[in-house]
C-alpha positions as CSV (number, residue, x, y, z in Angstrom):
1,X,62.5,91.2,155.6
2,X,59.9,88.8,156.9
3,X,56.8,87.2,155.3
4,X,54.4,89.9,156.3
5,X,56.7,92.7,155.1
6,X,56.9,91.0,151.7
7,X,53.1,90.7,151.4
8,X,52.7,94.3,152.4
9,X,55.4,95.4,149.8
10,X,53.3,93.9,147.1
11,X,50.1,95.7,148.1
12,X,49.0,92.8,150.3
13,X,48.9,90.4,147.4
14,X,49.3,86.8,148.5
15,X,51.6,84.6,146.4
16,X,50.0,82.2,143.9
17,X,52.0,79.3,145.4
18,X,54.0,78.6,148.5
19,X,56.5,75.8,148.4
20,X,58.4,74.4,151.4
21,X,61.5,72.3,150.7
22,X,65.1,71.7,151.6
23,X,67.5,74.2,150.0
24,X,71.2,74.1,149.7
25,X,71.4,70.3,149.1
26,X,74.8,70.7,147.4
27,X,76.3,72.4,150.4
28,X,77.6,70.9,153.7
29,X,74.6,72.3,155.6
30,X,71.2,72.0,153.8
31,X,68.4,74.0,155.3
32,X,64.6,74.3,155.3
33,X,63.3,77.1,153.0
34,X,60.0,78.4,152.0
35,X,59.4,79.9,148.5
36,X,56.7,82.4,147.7
37,X,55.9,82.3,143.9
38,X,54.2,85.3,142.5
39,X,53.0,85.1,138.9
40,X,51.8,88.1,136.9
41,X,53.9,90.6,138.8
42,X,55.7,92.5,136.1
43,X,59.3,93.2,136.9
44,X,61.2,94.6,134.0
45,X,59.7,92.0,131.6
46,X,59.9,89.1,134.0
47,X,56.3,87.9,134.8
48,X,57.3,85.6,137.7
49,X,58.9,86.5,141.0
50,X,60.2,83.9,143.5
51,X,61.0,85.0,147.1
52,X,63.1,82.5,149.1
53,X,62.8,82.6,152.9
54,X,65.2,80.9,155.3
55,X,64.2,80.0,158.9
56,X,66.4,82.1,161.2
57,X,65.7,81.6,164.9
58,X,62.2,80.6,164.3
59,X,61.4,83.4,161.9
60,X,61.1,83.2,158.1
61,X,63.4,85.9,156.6
62,X,64.1,86.6,153.0
63,X,67.4,85.2,151.8
64,X,66.9,85.6,148.0
65,X,64.8,87.3,145.3
66,X,64.7,85.4,142.1
């Protein structure tokens, strides 16, 4: 799932924050990641959703939902 598909899945709601950083620092191969942070999206009692993207071949694709 790419960035546009995530935004469409949440009724075109943009994330409250977008953080770009290095993920996997404790692994042999750290990588660039982008995190979309949605606040106020109710998800079984969890008011916050973080979607982690990894750059794969020049495209940002979802690697984790937190």
